[in-house]
C-alpha positions as CSV (number, residue, x, y, z in Angstrom):
1,M,182.1,78.9,114.7
2,W,185.4,76.3,114.9
3,E,186.5,79.1,117.8
4,H,183.9,78.2,119.6
5,Y,184.0,74.3,118.8
6,K,187.1,74.0,119.6
7,K,186.9,75.5,123.2
8,T,183.9,73.5,124.4
9,A,185.1,70.2,122.7
10,L,186.8,68.3,125.0
11,G,183.8,69.1,128.1
12,I,181.6,68.2,125.1
13,Q,183.0,64.8,123.6
14,I,183.3,63.7,127.1
15,V,179.3,64.0,127.8
16,I,179.0,62.3,124.4
17,A,180.7,58.9,125.8
18,I,179.1,59.2,129.2
19,V,176.0,59.0,127.5
20,T,176.5,56.6,124.9
21,L,178.6,54.2,127.8
22,A,174.5,55.2,129.8
23,V,172.5,53.9,126.6
24,L,175.0,50.8,125.9
25,V,174.0,49.8,129.0
26,W,170.7,50.3,129.3
27,S,169.6,49.3,126.4
28,R,171.8,47.0,125.0
29,V,171.6,47.8,122.1
30,W,173.9,49.2,119.9
31,Q,172.1,50.3,117.0
32,A,170.9,52.8,120.0
33,G,174.4,53.9,120.7
34,A,174.9,54.8,118.2
35,V,171.6,56.8,117.0
36,F,172.6,58.5,120.5
37,F,176.1,59.3,119.4
38,L,175.7,60.4,115.6
39,A,173.0,62.4,117.2
40,M,174.9,64.3,120.1
41,Q,177.2,65.2,117.2
42,F,175.5,66.5,115.3
43,S,173.8,68.2,118.1
44,A,177.4,69.7,118.8
45,V,178.4,71.5,115.5
46,L,174.9,72.8,114.6
47,G,175.2,74.5,118.4
48,A,178.9,75.5,117.7
49,G,177.1,77.2,113.8
50,W,174.2,78.1,116.9
51,A,176.4,80.0,119.2
52,A,179.1,81.3,116.4
53,R,176.0,83.9,114.6
54,F,174.2,85.1,118.3
55,K,178.2,85.7,118.6
56,A,177.6,88.0,115.6
57,L,174.3,89.3,115.8
58,K,175.3,90.4,120.1
59,A,178.5,92.0,118.4
60,R,176.0,93.8,115.4
61,G,174.8,94.8,118.9
62,L,171.2,92.9,116.9
63,A,171.1,90.2,119.7
64,L,167.9,89.0,121.6
65,R,166.5,93.4,123.0
66,G,164.4,93.3,125.8
67,R,161.0,93.9,125.1
């Protein structure tokens, strides 16, 4: 999981920073920015875990199959 996260970390962190700043500028409420920041960080880690699991399933030939 961490290998996938390391590959995409810089791009994801840039997007998270831009969205967080946009929310802060738009709402002028730091709590809203904090919620977006934490939700996006949590989602980035979950997405990396999901991608690692999918890659392992694909390597075993158990990935999504066409009907």
